[in-house]
C-alpha positions in Angstrom: -2.4 27.1 40.2 -3.2 23.9 42.2 -0.9 21.0 41.6 -2.5 17.6 41.9 -0.4 14.8 43.4 -1.0 11.0 43.0 -1.7 8.8 46.0 -1.8 5.0 45.6 -3.7 3.0 48.3 -2.7 -0.7 48.4 -4.9 -2.6 50.8 -5.8 -6.2 51.6 -4.5 -9.1 53.6 -6.0 -10.1 56.9 -9.6 -8.9 57.2 -9.3 -8.4 60.9 -7.5 -5.1 60.3 -10.4 -3.9 58.3 -8.2 -2.7 55.4 -11.1 -1.3 53.3 -12.9 0.5 56.2 -9.6 1.7 57.6 -8.2 3.2 54.4 -11.6 4.7 53.6 -11.2 6.8 56.7 -8.3 8.6 55.1 -9.1 8.7 51.4 -11.3 11.8 51.7 -8.5 13.5 53.7 -6.1 12.8 50.9 -8.5 14.1 48.3 -9.1 17.3 50.3 -5.4 17.8 50.3 -5.0 17.7 46.6 -4.3 14.0 45.9 -5.8 11.9 43.1 -6.3 8.5 44.7 -6.0 5.1 43.0 -6.9 2.0 45.0 -5.4 -1.4 44.4 -6.2 -4.6 46.3 -2.7 -6.2 45.9 0.9 -5.2 45.6 1.0 -6.3 41.9 0.8 -2.6 40.9 4.3 -2.1 42.4 5.8 -3.9 39.4 4.5 -1.3 37.0 7.5 1.0 36.8 6.0 3.6 34.5 3.0 4.1 36.8 5.0 4.0 40.0 7.2 6.8 38.8 4.1 9.0 38.9 3.1 8.1 42.5 3.8 10.7 45.1 2.5 8.8 48.1 1.7 5.1 48.9 -0.7 4.4 51.7 -0.3 0.7 52.4 -2.7 -1.3 54.5 -1.9 -5.0 53.7 -1.3 -7.4 56.5 0.2 -10.9 56.5 0.2 -11.0 52.7 3.0 -12.0 50.3 4.9 -10.1 47.6 6.7 -11.3 44.5 10.3 -10.1 44.0 9.6 -7.9 41.0 6.8 -6.2 43.0 9.0 -5.5 46.0 11.8 -4.2 43.7 9.3 -1.9 42.1 8.2 -0.6 45.5 11.7 -0.1 46.7 12.8 1.7 43.5 9.8 4.0 43.8 10.7 5.0 47.4 14.4 5.4 46.5 13.3 7.8 43.7 11.2 9.9 46.1 7.7 8.2 46.5 6.5 8.5 50.1 5.4 5.3 51.9 3.1 5.5 54.9 0.9 3.2 57.0 -0.1 1.9 60.3 -0.1 -1.2 62.4 0.2 -4.5 60.6 -0.7 -2.9 57.3 2.9 -1.7 57.0 4.8 -3.3 59.9 3.5 -6.9 59.3 3.4 -7.1 55.5 5.2 -9.5 53.1 6.8 -11.8 55.6 8.3 -13.7 52.7 10.6 -10.9 51.7 13.3 -10.0 54.2 14.4 -7.0 52.2 11.0 -5.5 52.9 11.9 -5.5 56.6 15.0 -3.5 55.8 13.0 -1.0 53.8 10.6 -0.4 56.7 13.0 -0.6 59.6 10.6 -2.2 62.1 8.6 -5.5 62.1 5.8 -6.6 64.3 7.0 -9.3 66.6 4.1 -10.0 68.9 1.3 -8.4 71.0 1.2 -9.8 74.5 -2.3 -9.9 75.7 -4.5 -10.3 78.8 -4.1 -12.9 81.5 -4.7 -16.3 80.1 -7.7 -16.7 82.4 -9.3 -13.6 80.8 -9.0 -14.8 77.2 -12.1 -15.8 75.2 -10.6 -16.6 71.8 -11.3 -13.2 70.2 -9.2 -10.3 69.0 -10.0 -8.6 72.3 -7.7 -11.1 74.0 -4.8 -8.9 73.0 -6.4 -5.5 73.9 -4.4 -4.2 76.8 -4.2 -0.7 78.3 -0.9 1.0 77.5 0.7 4.4 76.9 2.2 5.8 73.7 5.1 8.0 75.0 6.3 10.9 73.0 10.0 11.4 72.8 11.7 14.8 73.0 12.2 14.8 69.2 8.4 14.6 68.8 7.8 18.1 70.3 8.9 20.0 67.2 8.4 17.4 64.4 5.6 18.3 62.0 4.0 14.8 62.5 3.8 15.0 66.3 4.1 18.6 67.5 1.5 19.3 70.1 0.8 15.7 70.7 1.4 14.6 74.3 1.6 11.0 75.8 -1.7 9.2 75.2 -3.3 6.0 76.4 -5.0 3.3 74.4 -6.7 0.0 75.0 -5.9 -2.1 72.0 -3.0 -4.2 70.6 0.4 -3.1 71.9 3.0 -3.9 69.3 6.3 -5.5 70.4 8.5 -4.4 67.5 11.8 -5.7 66.2 13.7 -2.7 64.7 17.0 -1.3 63.6 18.9 1.9 64.4 18.2 3.6 61.2 14.7 4.7 62.2 14.0 8.1 63.6 11.7 7.3 66.6 9.1 9.9 67.6 7.2 7.8 70.2 7.6 4.5 72.0 5.5 2.1 74.1 6.7 -0.1 76.9 5.6 -3.7 77.4 5.3 -4.3 81.2 6.3 -7.4 83.0 3.2 -9.2 84.3 3.2 -12.2 86.6 2.3 -14.6 83.7 4.9 -13.2 81.2 8.1 -15.2 80.5 10.3 -12.0 80.2 11.9 -10.4 83.2 12.3 -6.8 82.3 10.3 -4.1 80.5 10.6 -4.0 76.7 10.4 -0.6 75.0 9.5 -0.6 71.3 9.1 2.2 68.7 5.4 3.2 68.2 5.8 6.0 65.7 8.8 6.4 63.5 10.1 7.8 60.2 12.8 6.7 57.9 14.7 8.2 54.9 15.3 5.7 52.1 17.0 7.2 49.1 14.9 10.3 48.2 11.8 8.9 49.8 10.3 9.3 53.2 8.7 6.4 55.2 6.2 6.9 58.1 5.0 4.2 60.4 2.6 4.2 63.4 1.9 1.0 65.2 -1.5 1.9 66.7 -4.4 1.2 64.3 -5.6 -2.3 64.8 -9.2 -1.4 63.8 -11.3 1.6 62.8 -12.1 2.5 66.4 -8.4 2.9 67.2 -7.8 5.0 64.0 -10.6 7.3 65.1 -8.8 8.2 68.3 -8.0 11.9 67.9 -4.3 11.5 68.6 -3.9 8.4 66.4 -5.8 10.0 63.5 -4.0 13.3 63.7 -0.6 11.6 63.7 -1.5 9.4 60.7 -2.9 12.3 58.7 0.2 14.4 59.4 2.4 11.4 58.6 0.7 10.9 55.2 1.3 14.5 54.2 4.8 14.6 55.6 5.8 11.4 53.6 4.5 12.5 50.3 6.8 13.7 47.5 6.6 17.4 47.3 6.1 18.0 51.0 7.1 21.6 51.9 9.5 20.6 54.6 12.8 18.9 53.6 13.7 15.9 55.6 15.1 16.9 58.9 13.5 20.3 58.9 11.0 20.1 61.7 9.5 23.6 61.4 5.8 24.0 61.1 3.1 21.3 61.3 1.3 18.9 59.0 -2.4 18.4 59.1 -4.4 20.2 61.8 -7.6 19.0 63.4 
């Protein structure tokens, strides 16, 4: 007997992150893996306690938006009760700047993305596209989200993340010191992490600025696995790293 689970996609905010096109990449994957998907264009749905109790996974892609207190409290209550929360880039790590408790829920917040040399900038998003490496930590080798994934290179926004010690980091990325930068030593930030909050699992990947980044095989595989790992009803209990998630 097949059990259907419920996934809620909350998308919106800054159009530069292509919230519709980006989430549309993963909706078929969720449906193929037994989820019934509901799409909302704002966090207002989080305040519906009865509905949220039925949600097994939230895929959030909502950048630089705001959230009302009852909406945030509904989101947090759902996660504490076992709803998974997952996302990438600014859609989860740069959401709801007006609510400091949201930062505590997620555990990491976008700080900045240092870009190209000032002389190379043209006033476009590409000003912040820099070559960098996502470095897998030892813990990633046998975690179901990252097993089999080796260090990989990207040319896109590299997030400088402000984070706390209650995240379980699977991968990092290091901001170099360039001649035009005001900092004087390298800064290493989490790039892929998980977090346990109450009964719920949280998954964050900072790569994913636009569709072309999400289509990178490593990025897409990590996100697909992260979605499945986060969802309520995942086969592996938190901390049990046997097996794998999605395969490609």
